[in-house]
C-alpha positions in Angstrom: 75.8 154.4 220.7 78.3 155.0 223.5 78.9 158.6 224.5 82.1 160.2 223.4 84.9 160.2 225.9 86.4 163.6 226.5 90.0 163.9 225.0 91.6 164.2 228.4 89.7 161.2 229.8 90.6 159.2 226.7 94.3 160.0 227.1 94.2 159.1 230.8 92.5 155.9 230.0 95.1 155.1 227.3 98.0 155.7 229.7 96.3 153.4 232.3 95.8 150.7 229.6 99.4 151.0 228.5 100.6 150.7 232.0 98.5 147.7 232.7 99.7 146.1 229.5 103.3 146.7 230.4 102.8 145.3 233.9 101.0 142.3 232.4 103.8 141.6 229.9 106.4 141.8 232.6 104.6 139.6 235.1 103.3 136.9 232.7 105.7 134.3 231.1 106.4 134.7 227.4 104.5 132.5 225.0 106.6 129.5 224.0 108.0 129.4 220.5 106.5 126.8 218.2 108.4 123.5 218.2 110.3 123.1 214.9 110.2 119.9 212.9 112.8 119.8 210.2 112.0 117.6 207.2 114.7 116.8 204.5 113.7 115.5 201.1 114.4 115.8 197.4 111.2 117.3 196.1 112.4 120.3 194.3 109.3 121.1 192.2 106.3 119.7 190.3 102.9 118.6 191.4 104.3 116.5 194.3 106.1 119.5 195.8 103.0 121.7 195.4 100.8 119.0 197.1 103.4 118.6 199.9 103.6 122.3 200.5 99.8 122.6 200.7 99.6 119.8 203.2 102.4 121.4 205.3 100.5 124.7 205.3 97.3 123.0 206.4 99.2 121.2 209.2 100.7 124.4 210.5 97.2 126.1 210.4 95.8 123.2 212.5 98.9 123.0 214.8 100.1 126.6 215.4 102.5 125.2 218.1 104.5 123.3 215.5 106.5 124.8 212.7 107.7 122.7 209.7 111.0 123.6 208.1 111.8 121.9 204.8 115.4 121.1 203.8 115.4 120.4 200.1 118.2 118.8 198.0 118.5 117.9 194.3 117.8 114.2 193.7 121.3 113.2 192.8 122.9 115.2 195.6 120.4 113.9 198.1 121.0 110.2 197.4 124.8 110.7 197.0 126.0 112.8 199.9 123.2 115.2 201.1 121.3 112.8 203.2 124.1 110.8 204.8 125.9 114.0 205.7 122.8 115.2 207.6 122.3 111.8 209.3 125.9 111.8 210.6 125.7 115.4 211.9 125.1 116.3 215.5 121.6 117.7 214.7 120.0 115.5 212.0 116.5 116.4 210.8 113.5 115.1 212.7 112.0 113.5 209.5 113.8 112.5 206.4 112.8 110.9 203.1 114.3 107.4 202.5 113.9 104.4 200.2 112.7 101.1 201.6 115.0 98.1 201.6 118.7 98.2 202.1 118.9 102.0 202.9 116.2 101.8 205.6 117.7 98.6 207.1 121.1 100.3 207.2 119.7 103.3 208.9 118.0 101.0 211.5 121.3 99.2 212.2 123.4 102.3 212.4 120.9 104.2 214.7 119.8 106.8 212.1 116.2 105.8 212.1 113.7 105.3 215.0 111.8 102.1 215.7 108.2 103.1 214.9 106.5 100.1 216.3 104.8 101.9 219.2 103.7 104.9 217.0 102.4 102.8 214.2 100.6 100.5 216.6 98.7 103.3 218.3 95.0 103.9 217.3 95.2 101.6 214.2 97.6 103.8 212.3 99.5 100.8 210.8 96.1 99.3 209.7 95.3 102.3 207.6 98.0 101.2 205.0 97.6 98.5 202.4 98.9 95.2 203.8 101.8 94.7 201.3 103.4 98.0 202.5 104.6 96.2 205.7 105.5 92.9 204.1 109.1 91.7 204.5 109.7 92.0 200.8 109.0 95.8 200.7 111.8 96.6 203.0 110.3 99.0 205.7 111.1 96.4 208.4 114.4 95.5 210.1 114.3 92.5 212.4 110.5 92.6 212.1 110.2 96.2 213.3 109.1 99.2 211.1 111.5 102.0 210.6 109.7 103.8 207.8 106.3 105.4 207.3 105.3 104.5 203.7 104.3 107.4 201.6 104.7 106.4 197.9 104.9 103.1 196.0 107.0 104.0 192.9 107.4 102.2 189.6 111.1 102.8 189.2 111.3 102.1 185.5 108.9 102.0 182.5 109.6 103.2 179.0 108.0 106.6 178.4 107.6 107.5 174.8 106.8 110.5 172.7 103.5 109.7 170.9 104.1 112.2 168.1 107.5 110.8 167.3 106.1 107.2 167.3 103.2 108.3 165.1 105.4 110.0 162.6 107.7 107.0 162.5 104.7 104.7 162.0 105.6 102.6 165.0 103.6 101.4 168.1 104.7 100.2 171.6 106.4 96.8 171.2 104.9 93.5 172.4 108.3 91.8 172.8 112.0 92.4 172.8 112.5 91.8 169.1 109.9 94.5 168.3 111.7 96.9 170.6 115.0 96.4 168.7 113.2 96.8 165.4 111.6 100.1 166.3 114.9 101.3 167.8 116.7 100.7 164.5 113.9 102.4 162.6 114.0 105.5 164.8 117.8 105.6 164.6 117.6 105.3 160.8 115.4 108.4 160.7 117.9 110.4 162.7 116.0 110.3 166.0 117.6 109.6 169.3 115.6 106.4 170.3 116.5 106.5 174.1 117.7 109.3 176.2 119.2 108.3 179.6 121.1 110.4 182.0 123.4 107.8 183.5 125.9 110.1 185.3 124.9 108.5 188.6 124.6 105.0 187.1 121.2 104.1 188.6 118.9 105.2 185.7 120.3 102.6 183.2 121.2 100.3 186.1 117.6 100.1 187.2 116.4 99.1 183.8 119.3 96.7 183.2 118.5 95.0 186.5 114.8 94.6 185.5 116.0 93.1 182.2 118.3 90.7 184.1 115.5 89.7 186.5 113.4 88.7 183.4 116.3 86.5 182.1 118.2 85.0 185.0 116.4 82.4 187.2 115.2 84.2 190.3 117.2 82.2 192.8 120.4 82.7 190.8 119.7 86.4 190.4 119.3 86.9 194.1 122.3 84.7 195.0 124.5 86.8 192.7 123.5 90.1 194.3 124.0 88.5 197.7 127.5 87.4 196.6 126.6 83.7 197.0 127.2 83.0 193.3 129.2 84.7 190.5 127.7 87.2 188.0 129.8 85.8 185.2 127.2 83.2 184.0 125.5 82.6 180.6 122.2 84.0 182.0 123.7 87.3 183.1 125.6 87.5 179.9 122.4 87.0 177.9 120.8 89.9 179.9 123.7 92.3 179.2 123.6 91.1 175.5 120.1 92.6 175.4 121.5 96.0 176.6 124.2 95.7 174.0 121.6 95.0 171.3 120.1 98.4 172.0 123.6 100.0 171.8 124.3 98.3 168.5 121.0 99.5 167.1 122.0 103.1 167.8 119.6 103.3 170.7 121.4 105.4 173.4 122.2 109.1 173.4 125.9 109.7 172.9 126.3 111.6 176.2 124.7 108.9 178.3 127.6 108.6 180.7 127.9 112.3 181.4 124.3 113.4 181.4 122.4 113.8 184.7 119.0 112.2 185.3 117.1 115.6 185.4 118.6 117.0 182.2 117.8 113.7 180.5 114.2 114.1 181.5 114.1 117.6 180.2 115.6 116.4 176.9 112.7 114.0 176.6 110.1 116.7 177.4 111.7 118.9 174.7 111.0 116.3 172.1 114.7 115.6 171.4 114.3 111.8 172.1 111.7 109.2 171.4 111.9 107.2 174.6 113.0 107.8 178.2 113.3 104.8 180.6 112.7 106.2 184.1 110.2 105.9 187.0 106.7 107.0 187.7 107.8 110.3 189.2 108.0 111.6 185.6 104.3 112.2 185.7 104.5 114.9 188.4 107.6 116.4 186.8 105.8 116.8 183.5 103.4 119.3 185.0 106.3 121.6 185.6 108.8 120.8 182.8 106.7 119.8 179.8 104.7 122.0 177.5 100.9 121.5 177.9 100.6 119.9 174.5 103.4 117.4 175.0 101.8 114.0 174.3 103.4 111.0 175.9 102.6 107.5 177.2 104.4 104.5 178.6 104.9 100.8 178.2 106.6 98.3 180.5 109.8 96.4 179.6 108.4 94.2 176.8 108.3 90.4 177.0 111.7 88.7 176.8 111.1 85.1 177.8 107.5 83.8 178.0 108.6 80.9 180.1 110.3 83.0 182.8 108.4 83.2 186.1 108.8 87.0 186.2 107.9 87.6 182.6 105.3 90.2 183.4 107.0 91.8 186.4 107.2 95.5 187.3 110.2 97.0 188.9 109.2 99.2 191.8 110.0 100.3 195.4 108.4 101.8 198.4 109.6 105.2 199.7 108.7 106.9 202.9 109.7 109.1 205.8 111.9 108.0 208.7 112.2 109.7 212.1 115.6 110.4 213.6 116.1 109.0 217.1 118.1 112.2 217.8 115.0 114.3 217.1 114.4 117.2 219.5 110.7 116.9 218.8 109.8 113.2 218.1 106.2 113.5 219.2 105.6 116.5 216.9 107.3 114.6 214.1 104.9 111.7 214.5 101.9 114.1 214.7 102.9 115.5 211.3 103.3 112.1 209.7 99.9 110.9 211.0 98.4 114.1 209.5 100.3 113.6 206.2 99.1 110.0 205.9 95.5 110.7 206.8 93.1 109.5 204.0 92.1 113.0 203.0 95.6 114.2 202.6 96.7 111.0 200.8 93.9 111.7 198.2 95.6 115.0 197.5 99.0 113.2 197.4 97.6 110.7 194.9 96.1 113.4 192.8 99.5 115.0 192.5 100.9 111.9 190.8 101.9 109.6 193.7 100.8 106.1 194.2 99.6 106.2 197.8 100.0 103.1 200.0 97.1 104.3 202.3 93.9 102.3 202.0 91.3 103.8 199.7 93.3 106.8 198.7 93.8 105.8 195.0 90.2 104.7 194.7 88.9 108.1 196.0 91.4 110.3 194.1 90.5 111.9 190.8 93.5 110.6 189.0 94.9 112.0 185.8 95.2 109.3 183.0 99.0 108.9 183.5 98.8 108.3 187.2 95.9 105.9 186.7 98.0 104.0 184.1 100.7 103.6 186.7 98.3 102.4 189.3 96.8 99.9 186.8 100.3 98.7 185.9 101.1 98.0 189.5 97.7 96.3 190.2 98.0 94.1 187.1 101.6 93.1 187.5 102.4 89.4 188.0 105.1 90.4 190.5 107.0 93.3 191.9 110.8 93.3 191.5 112.6 95.7 193.8 115.7 97.6 192.5 119.0 96.1 193.6 120.2 99.3 195.3 117.2 99.2 197.7 117.4 95.5 198.3 120.9 94.2 198.3 124.2 95.8 199.4 124.5 99.1 197.7 128.1 98.5 196.7 127.2 95.4 194.9 124.2 97.0 193.1 126.4 99.9 192.0 129.0 97.6 190.7 126.4 95.9 188.6 125.1 99.3 187.4 128.7 100.2 186.3 129.0 96.9 184.4 125.8 97.7 182.5 127.1 101.2 181.9 130.3 99.8 180.4 128.2 97.7 178.0 125.8 100.6 177.1 128.8 102.8 176.3 130.6 100.2 174.2 133.6 100.2 176.6 133.3 96.5 177.4 131.6 93.4 175.9 129.0 91.8 178.1 131.4 89.0 178.9 134.2 91.3 179.8 131.9 93.5 181.9 130.9 90.4 184.0 134.5 89.4 184.4 135.2 92.9 185.7 132.1 92.8 187.9 133.1 89.5 189.6 136.6 90.9 190.2 135.2 94.1 191.6 133.0 92.3 194.1 135.6 89.8 195.1 136.8 91.9 198.0 133.2 92.4 199.1 132.8 88.6 199.4 135.7 88.5 201.8 
């Protein structure tokens, strides 16, 4: 044990120490502030947000010289005006969430997204993803160069259903379209709301209506119409919209479909106020936050329409990811975070939060809940993957088709009249 220092000596020592500290702080340069990496996205809650926050915290602990700042928007605001406003500002975020396909390709052309060829080519980073993630069809490439780091492969529409309502009504998931219409009529006859859809932003119904059309219209004609090389007003597209109209005539849609938002519609489903809810795989992560623990639900894909169609057993889905702004103040730090986020161990956490990870081995190693595993199995067993029109073709054309489908679902126009309106609407786009 050290001998005690007399009080006077201790005080003198303390003064000397304080003086030395003051001299040292005046003569040494101040420690540099951590580099800030701003990330903008639309994860407002649920298991996905919790997993993302945990990964961010782990990153900051491992990289004390980098600080992550999240800029979070509601889904609809983000896709409508939130993101584009940020990208056009003088100080866009270092990293931003984006959909593959047309949005990513637009960002590449307009200088909003950085060419990631060099970054992804370093140390085998690109090779850590499943091969289809960088296929031309998936839409992360523009002129053969990658502009998006893939983070999630989403099924953008399946039919989620309330198992208790189905059981009480004595019905089961349909094997074909005729059975879907029959059970819709049965549910409506019992006073249930068969389908709840929040179509205020047009894409929730539009996505499903597009998947239906892709199962009816010959693939070459479907693509040609959305590329404005052929008209929409054809017998095949009319047949597709007639199927949407069948649901309406069966009393299938909620009366406030046009004015209800996507998030309130999902909440309505979780509250047991509707039997079915057509929406994407992200419902699984939202259920952990919004649904009661005893809420029992399941899903089925759009049922068989035409057994002779080449896409009869397709799934509609898209890849999403993170892009890096070329105006970033800290591009290397942004890449460092994205490499950390897409590491196999963090992607296992991401998968366990309800996301279908495109990183090799993540889904196999993850302890998946039954709903997430069902989504993974659906993707793995699909005969083909159909991307949503608003991520593949000109957004204005996709939205015009979505509006035409909304007119039919709301009973405002017949399928034929909706297609006449649609061709007239896109006429100026062709020019």
